[in-house]
C-alpha positions in Angstrom: -75.9 71.5 162.0 -72.3 72.4 161.8 -70.0 70.0 160.3 -67.8 70.2 163.6 -71.0 69.6 165.6 -72.1 66.8 163.1 -68.6 64.9 163.3 -68.8 65.1 167.5 -72.0 63.8 167.6 -71.4 60.8 164.8 -68.1 59.8 167.0 -70.1 59.8 170.4 -72.8 57.9 168.9 -70.3 55.6 167.6 -68.6 54.9 170.9 -71.5 54.7 172.8 -72.7 51.7 170.6 -69.3 50.0 171.3 -69.5 50.8 174.8 -72.8 48.8 175.0 -71.7 45.7 173.0 -72.5 47.1 169.6 -76.2 45.8 169.5 -78.2 45.8 166.6 -80.9 48.5 166.0 -80.3 50.9 168.4 -78.4 53.6 166.4 -81.3 56.2 166.9 -80.6 56.0 170.5 -77.3 56.0 170.6 -77.5 59.3 168.1 -80.1 61.0 170.8 -77.9 60.2 173.5 -74.8 61.7 171.7 -77.0 65.0 171.0 -78.1 65.2 174.5 -74.7 64.9 175.9 -73.5 67.6 173.0 -76.3 70.0 173.9 -74.9 69.7 177.6 -71.7 70.5 177.0 -72.5 73.6 174.8 -75.3 74.5 177.6 -72.3 75.1 180.2 -70.1 76.7 177.8 -67.3 73.9 177.7 -65.0 72.9 175.1 -65.4 69.3 173.8 -62.9 67.9 176.3 -64.8 69.7 179.5 -61.7 71.6 180.4 -63.3 74.9 181.6 -65.8 72.3 183.3 -63.2 70.9 185.5 -61.5 74.3 186.3 -64.6 75.9 187.2 -65.9 73.1 189.6 -62.8 72.3 191.0 -62.7 72.8 194.7 -61.1 75.8 196.2 -58.5 75.0 198.7 -59.5 75.3 202.2 -57.9 78.2 204.0 -56.8 77.8 207.6 -59.2 79.2 210.0 -58.3 80.7 213.3 -56.9 78.2 215.8 -59.4 76.5 218.3 -58.6 77.1 222.2 -56.2 74.7 223.3 -55.0 74.4 219.6 -51.4 75.1 221.0 -51.4 74.1 224.2 -54.1 71.9 226.2 -56.4 73.4 228.4 -55.9 73.6 231.9 -57.5 71.2 234.4 -59.4 72.3 237.1 -58.9 70.8 240.1 
């Protein structure tokens, strides 16, 4: 395990421990969760901050479609 990966996992496990109210005896669980989160980030080829994921999955702006009948002028009433 690289030093950077180990450091990231260590910091994330600590953050999880804090988020859960600093419970005793669950360090292994927190470590496994941090490893799983890091693995997920690496599978997406995202940076640690996830910028690539945000850009990749940002919804594309919708292009305006063709005007529908009656869009500019109300339809004539038959009558």
